[in-house]
N, C-alpha and C positions, 0 to 999 in steps of 0.2 A: 889734507883728507878727501875733499869732495871728489878730487882730481882722481886718487888711489879708488877710492871707494866707487867713482865709473867704471876702473879697469879691472877691479876685481868686481864679481865674478864671469870671466866669459868662458868656466866650466865649472862641473860639481867636483873635480879632483884637481889633486896639485902634487906638483912633482916637489923634492924633497928640498930643491934652491928655492921655489916658489915659499917653500914653509919657511925657509933662513931666512927671507925678509919678512916675516906675516911673523915670523919670533922678534926679531929687532926691532918692529915697531910694538910688540906687547913689550921688552925690555926696556922704551926708552922711555926714560920720565918725561922728558918736552915734550912727544911727541903723544903720550896718555893725555896729558894735559891740554890738548889744547879743545879749544869747544865744541871742533867736528868731529873727534874723534872716535865718537860714536857711527859716524855712517862707514867708520873703514871695520867697526867691530860688527858691525850690521852686514855689510859686506862677504866681512867669513864666516856669516852663521849659518853661511849654503853647503857650505864645503861639505864634502864628505872627508873625511881625514881615518886614515890608517891608527893603528894601535898604538904604533911605534909615535908618528905624529901626535894624537892624544897626548901621550905623553910630555912631550917634549912641550907643546901647546900649553896645557895642565899646568906643569912647574911656572911656566913664564907667566903666567895668570897670575897666581899663587903668591909668585913675588913682586908683583904689584896691585893685589886685590884691593888695596884700599884707595889708591888712584884710581882704577877704574870704574869703582863704583862711583867716587866722586862725578869722575869722567859721562858715565853711560847709565843709561835706566833699563830698559826692559831686553834691550841689545845683548848686555852681558848677562841677562837670565837666561833669555833662551842659547847662548852659546855654553853656560855654564850644564845647562839640560844634557845637549848633544856633546858635551866631551866627557862627563862626568855617568857614570853606571848608578841607575838609581838608590843602591847601597852607600857606595862610596863619595855619591853628592847629598847625602842624610848625613853621611859621618862627618864633611865640612864644612857644612853647613854648621854642624853642632859646633867645630870647633872656633868659626865667624863669629856665631851667637856668643862665644867666650867672650870675645876682645871688645864687647860690647862700644862699637862704634857707630855713630849715626848710621851713617852712608851704606855701611856695611851693612848692620842690620836691618834695613827697610831693604834690600836685596834680600837676605835671608827667607823674611816673611814673604815678599813677591813669587820667589821660587814655592816656598811650602806652597803658597795658596793656589 
């Protein structure tokens, strides 16, 4: 993860090929579970995604939100804030709060703050 976070970002926009790599990273539970995955999330935070890329990335994150919440702290919060429109984010946070999973609830309250 340290090497990957050093490679990304060298630009603020990404190609669809790069997006496929990022989607793979957010979809692989073994990678997400690594102690240093937050470095990769931090590096991805600076990208400007197209609307289509946003949708794909939001879907990948939603599938593994519980593991991501365990692996990341404010880096994930910042990424969620940049990927979602405020109204969408609030609705998603309401959905997450209903799950009553401690790590997820911590992120919900941090984002709402």
